[in-house]
N, C-alpha and C positions, 0 to 999 in steps of 0.2 A: 816699523815701530822700534826695532832695535837701533836703527840708524839715527833716530831722533833722540836717543837717550844715552848720554855718556856712561851712566851706571850700568845699563844693559849691555853696552858695547864692551865694557870692562869685564863683566860677568861672562860674556860670550868668548872673549879672548882667553880667560882663565879656563873655561870649559874645553876649548879647543886645545890649549896647551896640555891640559891633563890627559885628554884623549891621545894626543901625540906621544906623550910620555908613556902611556900605557902600551901603545903599539910598539914603541921603541924597547920597552922592558920585555915584552913578549918576544920580540926578535932577538934580543940579547940572550934570553933564556933558551932560544933555539940555536944559539951559537953565532949569531951575527955580531960582528965586531963594531966597536965605535970607530969613527963617527957615523958609519953607514946606518946603524940602527936609528940614530937620532934623525938623520936626513930622511930616511924612508918614512919614519913616523910622522914627521912634519909635512912631508910631501903628500902622504896618503890623506891626511886630514885636509890639507889645502885642496887637493883634487876633489875630495868628497864634497866640500862646501861650495867650491866653484861650480861643480856639476849640479849640485842641488839648487843653487841660485838660478843657473841657466834653465834647469828643468822646470822650476816654479814659474819662470817668466815666459816660458815658451808655450806653444799651443799643445804641448804634450803629445807630439807625434812619435816620441820615443819614450821608452821606459827610462827610469833613472839609471839602471845598469848600462843601457846603451849610451846615455849622455856621459857617464863616467868613462866609457870606452872612447868616446869622441874626445873628451878632455885629455885623456892619457895619450891618445894619438897626436893631438896638437902639442902636448908637452914634449913627447919624444921627437916630433918633427922640429921643434924649436931648439932642442939641445943637441940633436944629432941629425941635422938636415941632409947630410950627404950619405948617411948610412941607410941601407934598406931596413925597414921596420919589421921586427920579428914578432910582433904581437898581433 
């Protein structure tokens, strides 16, 4: 439904951006420096929504939390393929 409506797509982007900004602000309040706070905020929101989409399209053999872990593992493997994963 959202994919078919430019207005809903724009609203979804604004909502995701606001959520990322809120996460980044919370991280800054805890002492995380910029630009790390902004990067982590945007990445967290992206991971959550990618995982949610995958979870909604799958047969739900995993919980949403498990799918988030899978997405994070894929993310870390993509950015650090030669390093042992510590998560």
